N, C-alpha and C positions, 0 to 999 in steps of 0.2 A: 662603045661607051665604056668608060673606066669604072670598074666596080672592085670592091675588096671584100673578102669574106671576113666577117667579124666573129661569127659563130658557125662552125661547120655543121653539116647535117645531111640527111638523105637527099634533100632537094636543092641544096645550096649550089652545087656545081651545075646542075641543070638550069637553074635560074641565071647564073652567070653566063652560060652559053646562050640562053634565050635573049639576054639583054645586049650581048656583044654587038650585033649589027644595027642596033637602034640609032637613028639619027636625031630624033626628037627627044622629048622629055619622057621620063619614066612614068609620070602621072598619065600622060596621054596614051602611052603604050598600055598601061594597066586598064584604063577606061575602055580602050578599044579591043582588048584581048580577053578580058574576063567578065564574069557576071558581077556587076557592081552592087555591093551591099552598102557602101557609104562613100560619100565624096563631099568633103568640105575643104576649107582653106588650110587645115592643119593635117589632114590625113585622107587617104584613099584605102578602101578595103574591097577586095575582089575575091571571088572564087575562080581559080584558073587551073586548067589542065596542064600538068607539068610532069614529064617523065612517065606518062601513062596513068597518072592519078590526079584527082582534083585536090588542089591545095588552097588553103586560106592564106592570102598575102595582104599584109598591111604596110602601106608606106607612111612613115612618120616624117612629115616635112620639117626641115630645119627652118626655124622662125627668124634666125639672125645669123650673122657671120660668127658671133661668139658661140652660138649653139652648134654651128657647123663644125667648129674646132672641137667641141666636146664630143660630137658624134664620131670624129675621126679617132678619138681616144676611147671608143667603145662606151662612152657615157651617154646613153640615150634610153628612152622608154622601150625602144625595140629590143635592145640588148637585155635590158632589165626584165622585160616580159619573157624573153627566150630563156634566160637563166632561171627565173622563177618557175616557168612551165616545167623545166627539167627537174628542178628541185621538188616541186609538188608531185610530179608524176613518179619520181623515185620513192616518194613517201606513200605511194599507193592512192593518191587522191585523183578524183575524176576531172582531169584537165586534158586538153589536146596535146599530142606529141609535138614538141618543138623540132623543126626540121632545118633550121638555119637562120642566119641574119647577115645581111649584106649592107655595106656602105655604098651609096650611089650619090651622084651629084646633088640631088635634091634633098637627101636626108638618109634615112635608114629603112631597110625592108625587113620585115619579120615574116618568116614562113612557118606555118604549122599545118598539121593535118586538117582536113575539112571534116568537121564532126557531122555525121549523118543525123538529121533530125530537125525539128523546128524549135525556135526559141519560145520561151513560155508565153511571152506577150502575143506573138503571132498565133500560137496554138489556141490561146483563150479567145482571141478575136475571131478566129476562123471556126470555132466550135459553137456555132449559133444554136444548135440543137442540144448542146451539152451532152453529147453522146459518150464522151470519155469519162472515166472515173477520176474526177478531180480530187477526191480525197486521197487516192493513191498517188496522183501526180504531186500533190502538196507534200505528202510524206516522203517521197523520193527526193524532192527538192530540199526539204529540211535535212534529210540525211546527208546530202552532199555538203550543204553549208555547215552543218554541225561537224562533219569530219574535218573540214578546213579549219574551223575554229579550235577543235580539239588538238589539232596538230600545231597550233600556235601561230596562225596566220589570220589576216583579214583580207577580203577581196578588194575593197576600196570603191567598188561601183556595182553593188549587188542588185542592179535593176533586172527586170524580167527579160530584157533583150539579151542579157549576158548569161542566161540560164537556158541551156539547150537540152531538150528532152530527146533521148534516144529510145530504143525499144525497151531498155531495161533500167536506165538510170538517168540522172540529171548531170550534165557536164558543165563546169564553169569555164567560160571563155572571156576574152578581153582581159588579160591578166596584167596589164602594165601598171595597174594601181595596187597590186598585191604587196603586202608588207608583213613583217613579223609583228605579232600582236598577242599580248597576254590574254588568257581566258578572262572574259568579262570586261575587257577594256572598252574604252569609248570607240575605238576603231571597229571592234567586232559588233558593238551595239549599233554603229552606223550601218553595218551590213543589214541588220534586221530592220532598221528604220527605212533604208532605201527599198528593200523588198516590200515593206509594208506600204510605202507611198504608192508604188505601182499597183499593189493589190487594192488600195482604196480608190485610186483613179480609174481602175478598170471595173469597179463595183463588184469585187469578189465577195460572194456571200460569206457571212461570218463562220458558218460551219466548215468551210474550206480553209479559211484563215486559221481557225482553231486547230485543224488537222496539221497545218504547218507548224504552228507554235508548239503544240503538244508533242509532235514528233521530234522537233528540235530539242526540247527540254528532256525528252526521254533519252536521246542520243548523247547529250552533253552532261546530264545530271543536274542541270540548272533548274531553279524554281521559276515557274511562269512569271510570278510577280517581279522577280529580279530581272529577268530577261526583258519583259515588256517595260518595266520601270526605267531601265537603262536606255532603251530605244526611244522612249517617248519624247524626251527633250530634243533629241536630234530630229525626230520626225516632225515635231512642231515647227522647227526652223525650215525643214524641207517643204512642208505644206505652205508656209508663208511665201517662200520663194516661188514655188510653182503656181500658187494662186495669183501672185502679182504678174507672172509671166503668161500664164495660160488661162486664168480664171479658175473658179471652183469646179472640180469634177469629181464624180463618184460620191462615196460616202465614207465617213471615218470608221476605222476598225479598232483604234486604240484611243484611250482617253475619253471614252464615252461610257455611260452606265446603261 
């Protein structure tokens, strides 16, 4: 199978070697070789053992012949995610190490380290007895999001599934929506809104949400009223969209007295 390295890294050569003898599609090989985290028409995400270590591999499927041409010129979300991961990590932010990016017949493959831990949504849903200290978890999550915003970026999809808790901190994953963003911009407010929507749908108690917002404001120097005021209009739109698609779930945390 023909592949081309778009961004070199610790695991790129190993993945090229693993793909070389494949006769079928990359998608099928990934689904049969790794632990599947996501599989839809536009992407496949797996955890795969490669060169003696578990790696996170995401296939970005080319949706058209024109997009396929763009992929060949390194213009894809895979390359963008790889570049931003390196940029953010160099800035000391909590993101996975980017380990390469390949062009394959179906699209582009991104390789990063596999972050040990559970995403925030899975952690909350699995903690039925609430044995964990969720005030501390919310504080650590806020610290990570605040550090990203202070550095002049927005995540672009700050849902709980993209916030992975390790033993000591929260790590931001799924970085293909990251962009430069000024402090207090609508893009950064959208991160807070997206986080809040999940918190509402999962019925997070207000005391834990307060721990998140208060820690975020402490880290950024922002006023709570400014942070929540900027997030609320975005949140209202997200609520309407999710309610029409999934029905009403949970309880509101912003915009209520």
